C-alpha positions in Angstrom: -6.0 103.7 -8.4 -3.0 104.8 -6.9 -2.7 107.7 -6.0 0.5 107.9 -7.1 1.7 109.5 -6.6 4.2 112.3 -6.7 3.2 115.7 -5.5 1.9 117.9 -8.2 0.8 121.7 -8.4 -2.2 122.7 -10.1 -3.0 126.1 -11.9 -5.8 127.1 -14.5 -4.7 125.8 -17.8 -4.5 129.1 -19.4 -2.4 130.7 -16.8 -0.1 127.7 -16.7 0.6 127.8 -20.3 1.1 131.5 -20.4 3.5 131.3 -17.3 5.5 128.5 -18.9 5.7 130.2 -22.5 6.8 133.3 -20.8 9.5 131.5 -18.8 10.7 129.8 -21.8 10.8 132.8 -23.8 12.8 134.5 -21.0 15.3 131.8 -20.9 15.8 131.6 -24.5 16.6 135.5 -24.8 20.4 135.7 -25.6 20.6 139.1 -24.2 20.1 137.8 -20.8 22.8 135.9 -18.9 21.8 132.7 -17.4 21.4 129.0 -17.8 20.8 129.3 -21.4 23.9 130.9 -22.7 26.3 130.3 -19.8 29.3 128.0 -20.7 28.6 124.4 -19.6 31.7 124.6 -17.1 29.6 127.3 -15.1 26.6 125.3 -14.7 25.8 123.0 -11.6 23.4 120.2 -11.9 21.7 118.9 -8.7 18.9 116.5 -8.0 16.3 118.2 -5.5 14.2 115.7 -3.4 11.2 116.8 -1.5 9.8 114.6 1.3 6.3 113.4 1.7 3.6 115.9 2.5 0.3 115.7 4.4 -2.1 115.5 1.4 -2.8 112.1 -0.1 -1.3 113.1 -3.4 2.0 114.4 -1.7 2.5 111.0 0.4 5.0 109.8 -2.4 7.2 112.8 -2.3 8.5 114.7 -5.3 11.8 115.8 -7.0 13.2 118.0 -9.6 16.3 118.9 -11.6 18.0 122.0 -10.4 20.5 123.9 -12.9 22.4 126.9 -11.5 24.4 129.3 -13.3 27.4 129.9 -11.1 28.4 133.1 -12.9 24.8 135.0 -12.9 23.4 133.1 -9.9 20.3 132.3 -11.8 18.9 128.9 -10.5 16.0 127.0 -12.0 14.3 123.7 -10.9 12.8 121.6 -13.9 10.1 119.0 -12.6 7.5 117.0 -14.2 4.6 117.0 -11.6 2.2 119.4 -13.1 -1.4 118.5 -14.0 -4.3 120.8 -15.2 -7.9 120.2 -13.9 -9.1 122.5 -16.5 -7.7 120.5 -19.2 -10.4 119.2 -21.6 -11.6 115.6 -20.5 -9.2 115.8 -17.4 -11.5 113.7 -15.2 -12.5 111.2 -17.9 -8.8 110.7 -18.8 -8.0 110.2 -15.1 -10.7 107.6 -14.6 -9.5 105.8 -18.0 -5.8 106.0 -17.0 -5.0 108.3 -19.7 -3.7 111.4 -17.7 -1.4 113.9 -19.2 1.1 115.8 -17.0 3.3 118.8 -17.7 6.9 119.8 -17.2 7.5 122.8 -15.3 10.3 125.4 -14.6 10.5 127.8 -12.0 13.1 129.9 -10.0 14.5 127.5 -7.4 14.2 129.5 -4.3 10.4 130.1 -4.9 9.9 126.5 -5.7 11.7 125.3 -2.6 10.3 127.7 -0.2 6.6 126.2 -0.9 7.8 122.9 0.3 9.7 124.3 3.2 6.6 126.2 4.4 4.7 122.9 4.1 6.9 121.3 6.5 8.4 119.0 3.9 12.1 118.3 3.8 14.2 119.5 0.9 17.6 118.0 -0.1 20.0 118.7 -2.8 22.5 116.4 -4.2 25.1 117.9 -6.6 26.1 115.7 -9.5 29.6 115.2 -10.7 29.0 115.8 -14.6 31.4 116.6 -17.3 30.8 119.9 -19.4 29.7 117.8 -22.3 27.1 116.0 -20.1 26.0 119.1 -18.6 25.3 120.7 -22.1 23.3 117.5 -23.2 21.1 117.7 -20.2 20.6 121.5 -20.5 19.6 121.1 -24.3 17.1 118.3 -23.6 15.6 120.3 -20.6 15.1 123.4 -22.8 13.7 121.3 -25.6 11.2 119.7 -23.0 10.3 123.1 -21.9 9.1 124.2 -25.2 5.2 124.4 -25.3 4.7 121.6 -27.9 6.8 119.2 -25.8 5.5 120.1 -22.4 3.0 117.3 -21.9 3.7 113.7 -21.4 1.6 110.4 -20.8 1.6 110.1 -16.9 1.8 106.5 -15.3 1.7 105.9 -11.5 4.6 103.7 -11.5 6.5 103.9 -14.8 6.2 107.5 -16.1 5.9 109.9 -13.2 7.8 112.9 -11.8 10.7 110.7 -10.3 11.1 108.4 -13.4 11.3 111.4 -15.8 14.0 113.1 -13.8 15.8 109.8 -13.7 15.6 109.3 -17.3 16.9 112.7 -18.1 19.7 112.4 -15.7 20.5 108.9 -17.3 20.4 110.4 -20.8 23.0 113.0 -19.8 25.1 110.2 -18.3 24.9 108.1 -21.5 23.0 105.4 -19.9 25.3 104.9 -16.7 22.5 105.2 -14.2 20.2 102.5 -15.9 23.2 100.2 -16.1 23.9 100.4 -12.4 20.4 100.6 -11.1 19.0 97.7 -13.1 21.7 95.4 -11.8 20.5 96.1 -8.1 17.5 94.6 -6.2 14.9 97.2 -5.6 13.6 96.0 -2.3 9.7 96.4 -1.8 7.0 96.0 -4.4 4.9 98.6 -5.8 2.3 97.3 -3.4 4.5 97.4 -0.4 5.6 100.9 -1.1 1.8 102.1 -1.8 0.8 100.5 1.5 3.8 102.0 3.4 3.5 105.6 2.2 -0.4 105.7 2.4 -0.6 104.1 5.9 -1.4 107.3 7.4 -4.7 107.3 5.6 -5.8 103.7 6.3 -9.1 103.7 4.2 -7.5 105.0 1.3 -4.5 102.6 1.7 -7.0 99.7 1.8 -8.9 100.9 -1.2 -5.7 101.2 -3.3 -4.4 97.8 -2.1 -7.6 96.3 -3.0 -7.5 97.7 -6.5 -3.9 96.6 -7.3 -3.6 93.4 -9.2 -0.5 91.1 -9.5 1.5 93.7 -11.4 1.9 95.4 -8.1 3.7 92.5 -6.6 6.4 91.8 -9.2 10.1 91.9 -7.9 11.7 95.2 -8.7 15.2 96.2 -9.5 16.5 99.6 -8.2 15.8 101.2 -11.5 11.9 100.3 -11.3 11.9 101.2 -7.6 13.1 104.7 -8.4 9.5 105.7 -9.2 9.8 107.0 -5.7 11.9 110.2 -5.3 13.4 109.1 -2.0 14.7 105.8 -3.7 15.9 107.7 -6.6 17.9 109.8 -4.2 19.3 106.9 -2.0 20.3 104.9 -5.0 22.3 107.8 -6.9 23.9 108.5 -3.5 25.8 105.0 -3.8 26.0 105.0 -7.6 29.3 105.5 -9.4 30.5 106.5 -12.8 32.5 104.4 -15.3 35.7 105.7 -13.9 34.8 104.9 -10.4 33.8 108.5 -9.3 30.5 108.9 -7.3 27.7 110.2 -9.3 26.8 112.6 -6.4 29.7 114.8 -5.4 28.0 116.6 -2.5 24.8 116.5 -0.4 23.1 119.4 1.2 20.1 119.3 3.4 18.1 122.7 2.5 15.2 122.1 5.0 14.6 119.2 7.5 11.1 117.7 7.7 8.7 119.1 10.2 6.0 116.4 9.4 6.0 112.9 10.9 7.9 110.7 8.5 6.1 107.7 6.8 6.7 104.2 8.5 9.8 102.4 7.5 7.9 99.1 6.6 4.5 98.5 5.2 1.7 97.6 7.8 1.1 93.9 8.2 -2.4 93.3 7.3 -3.0 89.6 7.4 -4.0 89.1 11.0 -5.9 92.5 11.5 -8.1 91.6 8.5 -8.5 88.0 9.4 -9.6 88.7 12.9 -11.9 91.5 11.5 -13.5 88.9 9.0 -14.0 86.4 11.8 -15.6 88.9 14.0 -17.8 90.0 11.3 -18.9 86.5 10.5 -19.6 85.8 14.2 -21.7 88.9 14.3 -23.7 87.7 11.2 -24.3 84.3 12.6 -25.4 85.4 16.1 -27.8 88.0 14.4 -29.2 85.4 12.2 -30.2 83.3 15.2 -31.8 85.9 17.5 -31.9 89.3 15.8 -33.2 89.6 12.4 -33.1 93.4 12.0 -29.2 93.2 12.8 -28.8 90.4 10.2 -30.3 92.6 7.5 -28.0 95.5 8.7 -25.0 93.6 8.7 -25.5 91.7 5.7 -26.4 94.8 3.6 -23.4 96.7 5.2 -21.3 93.8 3.6 -23.1 93.0 0.3 -23.6 96.5 -1.0 -19.9 97.8 -0.8 -18.9 94.2 -2.0 -21.1 94.6 -5.1 -19.8 98.2 -5.6 -16.0 97.2 -5.3 -16.7 94.3 -7.9 -18.1 96.8 -10.4 -15.1 99.2 -10.0 -12.5 96.3 -10.1 -14.3 94.9 -13.2 -14.4 98.3 -14.9 -10.8 99.1 -14.0 -9.7 95.7 -15.6 -12.0 95.9 -18.6 -12.3 99.6 -19.4 -9.3 101.5 -18.6 -5.6 101.6 -19.0 -4.8 101.0 -15.4 -2.9 98.0 -16.0 -1.8 97.7 -12.5 -5.4 96.7 -11.6 -5.8 94.2 -14.4 -6.2 90.4 -13.6 -7.2 91.3 -10.1 -8.1 88.1 -8.2 -10.1 90.1 -5.7 -12.9 90.2 -8.2 -13.8 86.6 -7.0 -14.0 87.9 -3.5 -16.0 91.1 -4.3 -18.1 91.0 -7.4 -21.4 92.5 -8.7 -23.3 89.1 -7.7 -23.2 90.1 -4.2 -26.2 92.6 -4.9 -28.2 89.4 -5.9 -27.9 88.1 -2.3 -29.9 91.0 -1.1 -33.2 89.7 -2.3 -33.1 86.2 -0.3 -31.8 88.0 2.5 -34.5 90.5 2.9 -37.2 88.5 1.3 -36.7 84.8 1.7 -40.1 84.0 0.3 -39.2 85.5 -3.0 -35.6 84.3 -3.4 -36.0 80.6 -3.5 -33.9 80.1 -6.6 -31.1 82.6 -5.6 -30.9 80.7 -2.3 -30.1 77.6 -4.2 -27.5 78.6 -6.7 -25.9 81.6 -5.2 -24.0 79.7 -2.3 -22.3 77.1 -4.4 -21.5 79.8 -7.0 -19.7 81.9 -4.5 -18.2 79.1 -2.8 -16.6 78.1 -6.1 -15.2 81.5 -6.4 -13.8 81.5 -2.9 -12.1 78.3 -3.7 -10.5 79.4 -6.9 -9.3 82.5 -5.3 -7.7 80.6 -2.5 -6.2 78.1 -5.0 -4.7 81.0 -7.2 -3.0 82.3 -4.0 -1.8 79.1 -2.4 -0.4 77.6 -5.8 1.2 80.8 -6.7 -0.5 80.6 -10.2 -1.4 84.3 -9.5 1.5 86.3 -8.0 -0.9 88.6 -6.4 -0.4 89.2 -2.6 -4.0 89.3 -1.3 -3.9 87.0 1.4 -5.4 89.4 3.8 -8.5 90.1 1.6 -8.8 86.3 1.5 -8.7 86.3 5.4 -11.3 89.0 5.5 -13.7 87.7 2.9 -13.8 83.9 3.3 -15.2 84.0 6.9 -17.8 86.6 6.0 -18.9 84.6 2.9 -18.9 81.5 4.8 -21.2 82.8 7.2 -23.6 84.2 4.7 -23.7 80.8 2.9 -24.5 79.0 5.9 -27.2 81.5 6.8 -28.7 81.7 3.3 -28.8 77.6 3.2 -30.5 77.4 6.5 -33.1 80.0 6.3 -36.5 79.1 5.3 -39.2 81.3 3.8 -41.7 82.5 6.4 
C-alpha cells in the first residue's frame, strides 16, 4: 500500500554493502582530513530536499543530511532511502509490511547530480548549529553508517527517509524540533497527501486510496506531517531555536525543477466517483432489460475485481503489518462474496439459493458501511467509494431479485 513513498536507489546487495563499507572505512581513516576528524567548528550541516520525480516511488520526494568540512572541502550526504531487491525475502517482507531499508552516504556532488539530471529540484537549507550539536550529529551519523547499524525497519508514514532525517536533526538539537513541530497543526492527512502526490497516476492513486483505512484520516501535527520531505523543509524554515534564532540560517536553490509540480490540493473524488457509479448502474439496468450479453459483461467486469479487492483488503488487514490498511470499511463494499454473484448472474437456473440470500446480505453490508460513515463511528473518509459502490450494488440487487430462471 502506499507507495510511499520516498525516492530510493537500489543496487545489488553485495555491491551496496561493499561500497558502504569502503566509504565508512575511508571516512574513519584518521590520516585523511575530512568530516570525521575536522573540528566541529569547521563543519557545516544542511538539509537537502529533492523534489518529486516521475516514477511512482519518487512522487513523495526525498531528502538527506549534508555535512561539509569547510577546511578540506569534503562534502557527504547521508540519506535513509536505500533498499535492496536482492535481500533475502525482500518481496515477501514487502508484502507483509516488514521492509528493511538502509542508510547511505555518498559524495554530495555525485548524489545531487543524479537528481538534477532527472529534472528534480534540489534545495539546501543550512542549519544554525552550535559546535557541540554538530559533534553530536556527526557521531550519530558515523555510528549509523557502520555496517551493523545500516538497516532499519521501514514504514511508509512513520519511519521513512524524511522521518529518519528529521529524527537525526532533532537529536542534535536536543528535541527542539519535536517540541516546536508537535505544537503546530499538520494540514492535510496521510490520505490527502497520498492522493495529491499520486494524482498524476490516477489508477495507482485510486488503488492506494482504496487500501487506506481510518489511520490515514487522522488529524496530523506538523511533526507527523513531516513524513514528507517538502513538509519537513517548509516547517524547519519557520522553526526557531530556544533563544529565538531561526533553525535555518540560509537557503540555497541548487537546481530548479524541470518537471511539472504536483497539484497543491488533493483531487475531489466524490462527484466523479458518484457519477461513475450512477452511470455504471444505469448501464447494468438497461443491459438487463434488452441485452443479456452486455449484462453478463458489465456484471463480470464489476464483480470479479470487487471480489479480488476484497481478498486483498482482507489480507492487508489480517495477514500483514500494513496498519494503515487495517479496519478498512471498504471491505463492506468490495468483498470476496462478490464472486458468488457470478453464478446466478450467468446461470440463473443454478443459483436459486444464492439469488435469495445474496441481495439482503450485500444490502446489509452497504447500510452498515453507510452508517459507519454518516455517524462518524469510523473516521475513514471513504464517501467517494460509497458513492460509486452503492448505485452499482443497488442495480445488481434489483436485477438479481427480478430475474427468473429460464
